C-alpha positions as a printed NumPy array, in Angstrom:
array([[ 25.311, -15.931, -13.391],
       [ 24.786, -11.842, -14.776],
       [ 23.592,  -9.595, -12.984],
       [ 20.268,  -9.25 , -15.451],
       [ 20.222, -13.002, -14.589],
       [ 20.411, -12.731, -10.788],
       [ 16.755, -14.006,  -9.072],
       [ 15.93 , -12.771,  -5.804],
       [ 14.103, -14.759,  -3.667],
       [ 12.173, -13.85 ,  -0.596],
       [ 11.276, -15.777,   3.08 ],
       [  8.568, -18.353,   2.453],
       [  7.092, -16.461,   5.406],
       [  7.27 , -13.406,   3.315],
       [  5.751, -14.473,   0.366],
       [  2.996, -15.971,   2.045],
       [  2.317, -12.385,   4.196],
       [  2.572, -10.842,   0.641],
       [ -0.326, -12.921,  -0.848],
       [ -2.076, -12.429,   2.169],
       [ -2.049,  -8.28 ,   1.88 ],
       [ -2.798,  -8.486,  -2.275],
       [ -6.044, -10.726,  -0.999],
       [ -6.78 ,  -8.44 ,   1.806],
       [ -6.092,  -5.345,  -0.644],
       [ -7.949,  -6.796,  -4.073],
       [-11.141,  -7.736,  -1.875],
       [-11.654,  -4.767,  -0.519],
       [-10.765,  -2.796,  -3.797],
       [-14.288,  -1.481,  -3.935],
       [-13.659,   0.572,  -1.185],
       [ -9.926,   1.638,  -0.764],
       [ -9.958,   2.899,  -4.656],
       [-12.898,   5.66 ,  -3.932],
       [-10.966,   6.731,  -0.602],
       [ -7.919,   7.117,  -2.97 ],
       [ -9.846,   8.772,  -5.349],
       [-11.556,  11.308,  -3.15 ],
       [ -8.246,  11.63 ,  -0.784],
       [ -6.214,  12.641,  -4.064],
       [ -9.139,  14.994,  -4.744],
       [ -9.043,  16.382,  -1.169],
       [ -5.082,  16.891,  -0.158],
       [ -3.293,  15.737,  -3.248],
       [ -0.642,  12.749,  -3.53 ],
       [ -0.541,  10.27 ,  -1.02 ],
       [ -1.132,   6.982,   0.235],
       [ -3.971,   4.796,   2.034],
       [ -2.266,   3.932,   5.374],
       [ -3.884,   0.847,   7.724],
       [ -2.221,  -0.093,  10.791],
       [ -2.464,  -4.438,  10.464],
       [ -1.105,  -4.885,  14.082],
       [ -4.977,  -3.869,  15.635],
       [ -7.269,  -6.386,  15.413],
       [-10.234,  -5.567,  13.403],
       [-13.43 ,  -4.551,  14.577],
       [-16.547,  -6.651,  12.962],
       [-14.289,  -7.049,  10.573],
       [-12.493,  -4.118,   9.309],
       [ -9.412,  -2.798,   9.77 ],
       [ -9.064,   1.122,   9.883],
       [ -7.535,   2.675,   7.107],
       [ -7.083,   6.73 ,   6.557],
       [ -5.269,   8.776,   3.523],
       [ -2.314,  10.463,   4.263],
       [ -1.1  ,  12.908,   2.635],
       [  2.294,  13.137,   0.907],
       [  4.06 ,  15.186,   3.424],
       [  3.247,  12.355,   6.113],
       [  4.609,   9.758,   4.02 ],
       [  8.189,  11.765,   3.72 ],
       [  7.528,  12.021,   7.222],
       [  7.033,   8.38 ,   8.097],
       [ 10.655,   7.684,   6.079],
       [ 10.111,   4.815,   4.328],
       [ 11.909,   5.209,   1.378],
       [ 10.077,   2.94 ,  -0.795],
       [  6.468,   4.49 ,   0.275],
       [  8.203,   8.526,  -0.331],
       [  9.213,   6.635,  -4.041],
       [  5.878,   4.864,  -5.06 ],
       [  3.638,   8.144,  -3.808],
       [  5.644,  10.288,  -5.847],
       [  5.581,   7.925,  -8.712],
       [  1.681,   6.828,  -8.688],
       [ -0.501,   8.039, -11.568],
       [ -3.773,   9.014,  -9.692],
       [ -6.176,   8.367, -12.951],
       [ -5.282,   4.419, -12.232],
       [ -3.683,   3.843,  -9.118],
       [ -3.27 ,   4.391,  -5.439],
       [ -0.425,   3.509,  -3.308],
       [ -1.403,   0.774,  -0.064],
       [  0.825,   1.41 ,   2.951],
       [  0.586,  -1.425,   5.468],
       [  2.043,  -0.869,   8.96 ],
       [  3.467,  -3.827,  10.452],
       [  4.603,  -6.13 ,  14.062],
       [  7.917,  -5.324,  14.175],
       [  8.162,  -1.74 ,  12.911],
       [  8.074,  -3.425,   9.246],
       [  6.038,  -1.924,   6.421],
       [  4.818,  -3.675,   2.977],
       [  3.805,  -0.668,   0.513],
       [  1.671,  -1.561,  -3.07 ],
       [  0.814,   0.63 ,  -5.631],
       [ -2.08 ,  -0.934,  -7.322],
       [ -3.472,  -0.318, -10.667],
       [ -6.909,  -0.201, -11.157],
       [ -8.523,  -1.13 , -14.744],
       [-11.714,   0.386, -14.51 ],
       [-14.073,  -1.788, -17.21 ]])
């Protein structure tokens, strides 16, 4: 199979986790988008970071906007790349810290109507 046609697959548990992450991000977009915009205006490029290992209090997970310098210091290459490349006029980056030192990072596009 030519390399351009090579399909990458991820384990079923990872696909399920990704869907759960996206559902959580999309379900809270009305909170996260204003947070990301405010964070960008206050400190510049960065990402929303949430520790997904901490149990939610009253259904709410802790989330904070971290500046690009802190994201770089964390050393996650995907997060560093996404934070450097996102377009703050319509995108933000969410970095979800998981068990066993795993990290899931997403660049989210927001199309306001």
